[in-house]
C-alpha positions in Angstrom: 32.5 88.4 -16.9 29.7 86.6 -15.0 29.3 82.9 -14.8 26.2 83.1 -17.0 28.1 84.8 -19.8 30.8 82.0 -19.7 28.2 79.2 -19.7 27.3 79.3 -23.4 30.9 79.4 -24.4 31.6 76.3 -22.3 28.6 74.5 -23.9 29.7 75.5 -27.4 33.2 74.2 -26.6 31.8 70.8 -25.4 29.7 70.6 -28.6 32.8 71.5 -30.7 34.8 68.8 -28.9 32.0 66.2 -29.6 31.8 67.3 -33.2 35.6 67.2 -33.6 35.8 63.8 -32.0 33.1 62.5 -34.3 34.8 63.8 -37.3 38.1 62.2 -36.2 36.3 58.9 -35.7 34.7 59.2 -39.2 38.2 59.8 -40.7 39.6 56.8 -38.9 36.8 54.6 -40.3 37.5 56.0 -43.8 41.2 55.1 -43.4 40.5 51.6 -42.1 38.0 51.0 -44.9 40.4 52.1 -47.6 42.7 49.2 -46.8 45.7 51.3 -47.6 47.2 51.1 -44.1 49.6 48.5 -42.9 48.6 46.0 -40.1 50.4 47.9 -37.3 49.0 51.3 -38.3 45.5 49.8 -38.8 45.7 48.4 -35.3 46.7 51.7 -33.8 43.8 53.4 -35.8 41.4 50.8 -34.6 42.4 51.3 -30.9 42.1 55.1 -31.3 38.7 54.7 -33.0 37.5 52.3 -30.2 38.5 54.9 -27.5 36.7 57.7 -29.4 33.6 55.6 -29.9 33.4 54.8 -26.2 33.9 58.5 -25.3 31.3 59.6 -27.8 28.8 57.0 -26.5 29.4 58.2 -22.9 28.8 61.8 -23.9 25.6 60.9 -25.6 24.4 59.0 -22.6 25.1 62.0 -20.4 23.2 64.2 -22.8 20.2 61.8 -22.9 20.0 61.9 -19.1 19.8 65.7 -19.2 17.2 66.0 -22.0 13.8 67.0 -21.0 10.7 67.1 -23.1 8.3 70.0 -23.0 4.7 68.9 -22.7 1.9 71.3 -23.3 -0.8 70.8 -20.7 -4.4 71.5 -21.5 -4.3 74.9 -19.7 -1.7 76.1 -22.2 1.1 75.9 -19.6 4.3 73.9 -20.1 5.9 71.4 -17.8 9.0 69.2 -18.3 9.6 65.6 -17.7 12.6 63.3 -18.4 12.8 61.9 -22.0 12.4 58.3 -20.7 8.9 59.1 -19.5 7.7 59.8 -23.1 9.1 56.6 -24.7 6.0 54.6 -23.7 3.5 57.3 -24.7 
């Protein structure tokens, strides 16, 4: 198998991992909000949730840096530029 064929699977796995981590964080929040956990278990959940939140935030920052926006030029051609360049437009 070529590297190009493996690439989409790797991207899908990263997305899955992000989605799985997000779902896990949401479940932790639900458990904490329910108030049904004891103090020690709540503290462990909070610590795990904090770690997941930081990891997810870092992943989002990485993705934001890689995002490029397509801009149609007047000639009908396309060019790309970083997302940050369009925030002031």
